[in-house]
N, C-alpha and C positions, 0 to 999 in steps of 0.2 A: 459188869453190864454194857461196856462197849463192845459192840460187834456190828460195825460198818466195816464189810472188805474191801479189799482194792480186787478189782476185776480184772482178771488177766484173758484176754479174747485177742486172735489175730490180728493184724496188720496187715491189711490187705488194698492194691492197688493193679492196675494195670490188667492184663489178661486173668491171672488168680483171681480178682473181685469179681470180673466179667465172669468165669466158671462159678464160683462160689453163689452168687448173685442168681445166676439161671438155674440152677439144682433145686435150693430153694425154693425159689416161686416157681417150679414144675409142682413143687410136694413139698410146701411150709411145714407140715404135721408130722409125717413119716419120714423124711427125709434121714438118711444114714447124719448126716451132718448138724439136725435140728439139735437131738437131743444133748450132744456133746456143749454146742452153744449157749443153748438154755440152763445146763448144769452149770458153766463158765460163769454166766452171767447171775448163778443164784437163785436162778427161777425154780430150778429141782427142789432144791432145799424148802425154797417158801412153799411149794404145793405141798410139801411133807407136814408144813405146820397148819395145827389145829384154830379157827378163830372163835371167837361167839360174842364180841363185839356186834350191836348193829350195824347194820348198811347205812353209809354217809356215801351220798351220790354228788354233792359238792359240799364245801365248806357252809357249816351254818351261821346264819347272824346272829349270833345270843353275846350275854355277856361272859367276859371270863374277869377272875379273879383281881384283885390290886394286889401287888406286892406290899408288906409290912413297910414301914418307914424308915428310910436307910440310915447305917451308921454315921453319924456325923464326924467330918473329916477336917483334917487341914487341908488347904489349896496352895498350889504353887504353879501357877498358871504363867508363862510366858512365850511367847514364838513371835509366828508370822502370820500375815493375813493375807489377802487375795495375792496371788501374784502379779508382778507389773503388768506381764505380759497379756492378762488374761482383761477381757471385756466384758464385764457383768451387764446383766440387763437394764438395772437402773443408771448405771452409767453410759451406755446408748442412749437412755432414753432422755437424761440429761442431756445429754448433746444435741439430741431434737430441738430439745424446751427450749436450748441456749442461742439455737440455728450454728453452731458449729459445724454441723451437716447435716442431710437429708435421706430417709428412707432411700429417695431415688439415687443419691448420692452411692448408698451403702450398696445397693444392689447392683447398679451400671460395676460399680469396684469388685464385686463379688463375680457377676457375668465375665468380667474380662479376666480374674483371676483363674475362674475355671475354665480357662481357655487352655492353660500353660498344663506343662505337662507334670507339675509339682501337684499340682491340687486335681487334675483330670486321673493321673495315676494312683491316687489311694480307691477311687471307684465306690466314691462314699453313693453315689447317687445313679440309679439305672435309667432317670426320666427326667427333665426337666422342660419347663412350660416356660419360658423366659418372656414370652411376650403377656401372658397373664399375669407372671411376676413384676413386670416393669407398669403395667396399668394398676395391680396395686401398691404397690410403692409410691407411684404417682398420687395416688388418692391420700395414700396416709400422709404425704408431704405437704399434702394441700390443707389435711386435719390440723397437721401442725402449724401450717402458715397462718390460719385463721382461728387457732385456739380450740379447736373443738377435736383434740385428739381424744379417743375412746378410752384411752387409761394405760396402767404400764408396758401393756404389751404390744401397744398399738405401732409397728413399724420394724417389728423383733423378726428376724428373720427364725425359721424352724425346716427344719428337717424331718417328714412322717415316713416311716416303713411303710415298706411296700404293701405291707397287711391290711394299711386301712385306706378305704376309700376317700380319693379327695378329687372333687370335680374335674374335667377335662382330661384325667388321668385314666390309663388303663391300671387295675389294681389286681396282680396274680400270684400275691405270696411268695414273689421270688421264682413262678414257674413259668413257661411260656404259653402255657393252656389254660391253666385258671384264670376266671373271670370272675369276681363279684357281681350279682343282680344290681348293687346298688348304684346309683348315678349320680350323686350329687358328694354331699361331704359324711366319710363316718363322723358322729355324733361328737368325740372330742377333736372332731378337728374343724366342726363347726362351730364348736365354742371357742376357739383358738383363732379361728378365723375372724367370727363377730368379734372378739377383742381386738382385731387389728392384725394377728401375725401373720407371717410373709412365709406363705409357702413355697421355700426356695427349690424343691424335688421331692421326686419320691425315692425313701432311702432302700439301698441294698440288703437285702437278707438271704439268712441261710435256706437255702431251698424249701418251700411248703414249714420254714421253724425246726426241720428234723436235726438240730447239729447246733454247734457252740463254737466254730469255727470263722464262719462267715464266707465260706466259699460257695461259690455258687456255678454251678456247669454251664448256665445260660449268660449271665453274667460277668463272670470274673468273681475274684477277691475281695474282700474289702479290706485294704491295706489298712496298718494303725500307723497314724501321724508318726507318733514318737520313733518309730523304726518303720520304714514300707516293705521290710523285707518282713514283717512280721504279720499276724494275723489282727483285724480290729475285734474277733470276737463275732458270737452271731446268738441268737438269731437278727439281734439287731446290731449289726456290726455298721450301716451303713449310718443311719442317725448318730450312733458314739464317733464315727467317725468325723462325719461332718463337727459335730461338736468339739473333738477332741484338736482341728484344725482349724478353729476360729469360725469355719463359714457360717454355722448357728449358732442360737445360743440356745434354742432348745432342740430335744431332738425328742419326737412322739415315738417311743417302742413298745411291743408287749413281750411278759416275761410268763413262760408256760414251763420254764424249769431252769429259770439265769438269765433268760435270755435280753434282758436289761440290765444288770449285773454282771455277769460275766465281762461285755463289752467295756460298761464304764469300770472295770478293773482293769483289761487290760489294757486300755485308752487313757490312766488316769485320770478318770473324771467323777462325779457321782451320777449315780442309779438309782431310781426307786422305784419298787415295786409295792402299788399301794394295796391294801386291802382287797379279796377278793370281790368283785360288784362294788367298788367305791368310785371308778370311772366307767361309763358305759363301751360298753365293744360293738355298739350297732353300728353297721355301717362296712364294718370289717373284714376281710377274708379269713380270719384265726379260724383253727382247723381243730381247737383245743378249746373245751367251752365250760370245763370245769375248773381248768385251773390257771388259766389264759389270764392277764393282770396288762390291761393300759399304763403305760405309766414315763414319767419324763425323767431325759438325761441331758445335765448340765455342766458347766464348768465352775461354779460357784455352788457352794451348798444353799445360800438363800435364794437362790436362781428356782431350785425347783420348789420352793414355797409359793413363788410367784406364780409356777407354771400348775401347781396345783390348785391354787385358787381358781383358776380359771377352768383347767379339765374336768374337776370333779362339778359335780351338779345333775339335776334329776332330766329325765329321758321321758318324752313321750311315747315314744315309739319302743321303749324297753322296760316293761314295769318293773323287771328284776334289779334294777339298778338303785342303792341305797338310796334312802333319802336324807342319809344325817347329814348334817352341815359339816362342811371342811371347818376342824378348828385351825388359823392360821398359826405357824412357828413364830417363836420368837427370836429372832434369827440377832438380836441382839444379846443372847445370852452368853457369858465369857465362863458359866462353871459347871461341874454335875452336882454342885451340892444335893444331896436328899434325892438322888439317884442310884439303883446299884445295877449293877452288869454282873451275867452269870456268862461263868463259859466252861464247857465241860473238859480238862484238859485235854483227854485221850483223842478226842474229837479235833480239837483245836488244833494240836500238832499232827495231824493225818495229812501233812502235806510238803511239800520241798522246804528244805530249812531254810533258804532265803524268805520264804514267804514267812513263816511261822516265826521268823526272829522280828521282822520288820512288824507283825501283828501283835507279838507282843507287848514290842515297845508302845506300840498303841494302847494295850491298856494300862499300862505304866504311867503315860500322858492323862487317859481317864482317871486314873486313881487319883495323880497329880494334881486334876480339878475335881477335885473332893467325892469324884465317884465311890460306892460302896462294891468291892471286886470282889466277887463268891463264888467258888467253883459250885458245880452245878451236875446233875446225872440224866442223862435222856435217856429213858429206855427205847429201846427198837426200832432205832435206827437204819438196820439192815432192811429189815421188814417195809418197813417206811420206802426207801431208796427202791425196791423191786414193785411195792404198790404203785410208786410215781412211775417208774417205767412202764407199767403193765395201763394205767389209766389215760396216760397222755398219749402212748402210742396207738389203743385201742380208737380212742376218740378221734386220731389224725386218719386212719383210716376208714372210718366209719364215714369222716366229712368228704374223705375223694372219694367214695364209692362212687359217685353218679361217673365221675371224670375216669376210674382207676384204668377202665375194662380197655379204652379205647387211648387213654393220653399214657400211659403207664412209660412206654418205650418213651414218651421226651421227659422222664426224670431222671436222675445223673444214677451209675452206678450205686454209690454210694447210698444213696436213698432210697433206691429200690431195694438196698439189701435191709437195710435196715427194716424196712415196711414188710418182708420177707418172713425176717425172724418174728416181729412181731405178733404175724396171723396165725402165727403157733398158739398165741392164746385164744380161749375161749371164755364163755360165759362167767364158770367155774370158779376161772382166774380174775374175770373184772368186779365180780363178785364177793371173793376173796378178797382185791386190794381196796374195795369199799369199805369192808370190815377194816382192813388196816387203817385207814385214813380215820375212821372214829377212833380206835384206837391210840393211834398217835394224836389225833387232835386232843383227848383226855390227858394223855403225856405232857404234855405241851403245857394245857391247862395250869398240870400242878405242877409245872416249874414256876410259872409265871405266878403262882401263888408266892412266889420268894423271891421273885429278883422284878426290875422293870423291864430290862432288857437281855438279849442272849448277844454273845462276842462269838464271831467265829471269824477266821478269813473268809475271802469272798470266793476264791478260787484255789482249788489243790495245787494251780501248775500254773509256771508265767505263761503269755501267748506263745503260741507255738509258730513256727517259723513257715510260710509260704515256700511248700515245694512245686514248684514249677511245673515237673512231670508229672505229676498227680492233676493240676488241673482238668484236664481235656475230659475225665470221666470221676473227677473224685477219687476221696481215700479214705476207706474205714478203717478208720482208729477206735473203735469204742472204748475199747479198756482206758483210753485218754479220755476218753468224751466225760465216762464215770469219775476218773480223778478230776478235770475239773468242775463236774455238777456235783462232788461231794458236800458241799457247805450249801446248795441253791434249793436242793430237793424241797427240804423240811417247809419252808416258805410257801409253796405253792400246793403241794397237798392240804397242809392244813388252811391254807388261804389268809396268813397273817401279815402285815406290811415288815418291808426288807429293804434293806436302804443297803447302797457298795459305796465307800468311799477311800479317796488316795490314803497308802498308808507307808510310800516310800517308795524306791526303787530296788531293784535288785544289782549285782556286779555287772551286768548288760546292761542296763541304765532300763531294763523293762518295768514296766508300772506293777506296783501289787497293791491290791485292794483287800479293805476291810469292812466287816459286814455287821450290822446291829438288824436284829428282830425284835419287835416291840409286838403287844397284843393287838387285835384287831382295833382300826378304826384310830390309831396311836401313829400315825404319819405325821405329825409335828412334833413329835418328841424323838423320831429318829432324826428328821434334819433340825433342828435344835441340836442333839449331840453331834451333827458334822459340823455345824458353826461351831461348835467348841473346839471339835477335833482340825478345824482350819486354820486354828493360833497358831500350830505348831506342824502343820504339814509344808513343807515346802514341794511344788510343783515346777518341774523345767520345762524350760519353753521345747515343744516338738521339732523334730525336724521339718516337718511341713507346719507351717503355720501362714493364715492370714489374718490381718489386720484390719478389722470392720469399721474403726475409726482416728 
């Protein structure tokens, strides 16, 4: 039943990239190159399939079946907790309450550190407003001095992806021309600011979010704090690098195809893609409306829960946001008794050998913590992969339509090539993809009638090295992109929540991520599982690290 394929597409950079991009832009539908590229990407085979399912334009807000009780198992848990170098939200808040430091002192040290090459070389942020940051820190310091602190996030540094509007900042989704019309804070930013969070900068992102490596034609690559010669990932690479290097305790990202989870995996931190419509996107410049999910990146599992408690909430400007209250996670949980985890062996093992080995160890640890591990089958993965590609790229094209004709010259050749290939998709493809979304969602419902969680690696490949020669105009490696996204698309297409957590390191010391998916609205269950896993997960201090307190 496993049909997910590895995609073989040409790797292009420099003059060849420019030539192929120009040819496809000239005629994306009938050009001699287009049929071959679509065939190799699996699109032609997908078009030959028939589909009778209803059209599902976006994930539906309905009830999913519950799994039967898990088999009782013995429990053997022993291991580590939070790494000594990592500062959690509660630790920093406790330091504020105790008076051993202040938000002002933290901000001044951070601003000074950003002037050093190590921090600035990471390129985690594309813009700062240090005057506004100092003013906000001073106000937070005064609240702590007078005993009027707003809550656990008061004075906590936060990095915001360039996809979300922040007052007094330009928001361009990683481009030089795109500009959201929203002048204030995007809703999740407003929620965080109201709780006292300190916005330390606009996080770098892959141009218009159309990529997973974090490279950017205008602002340079987001580098991995673990080893800056490697990528921090994308498209939320900037916030991930900020969290992984200790500059921020929360990163606000968005995930349309792994853009929170992949950077979390590459950088060795935690990333949560919530349920579709769980967090408002109002005030964002996101170009993908039916699959993009705002969500947090943090250095500890428990900090995801604190971030979610603030980011979730109704939005008077966006009636589509769910009104379901967020159920806080039990971050003190230390076992998985009563929980079942399903994995599909063929899918699970379709990754680099070191990734598979580390993630198999995670399954072993979860079993030792009392989880019932079950083999499952998920049909239709290849069709779901192609459907995800069709929907996400056509939505990006539609969002860029007002700007594309007069501004496409300002996009990288890499981005323009991806858009040119995607312009070969027509309405029949989109309708077919939405039918596949319905079919695949029903398939997942069948699976979740038997298990509580689904486990996979987060990414099929380790973080890629940053090739300096490819930076000026980009590099198109769509085959590797699909390899990286092999485990990500399922949660976006169906709208279910998913989490990436550290699972260890490869021989070259690059982090490996482990993914769990759950039924809609079960973010707390994912966070609790991550808290259990944190007991046995060793986190190595990155090469680039800033101590907040």
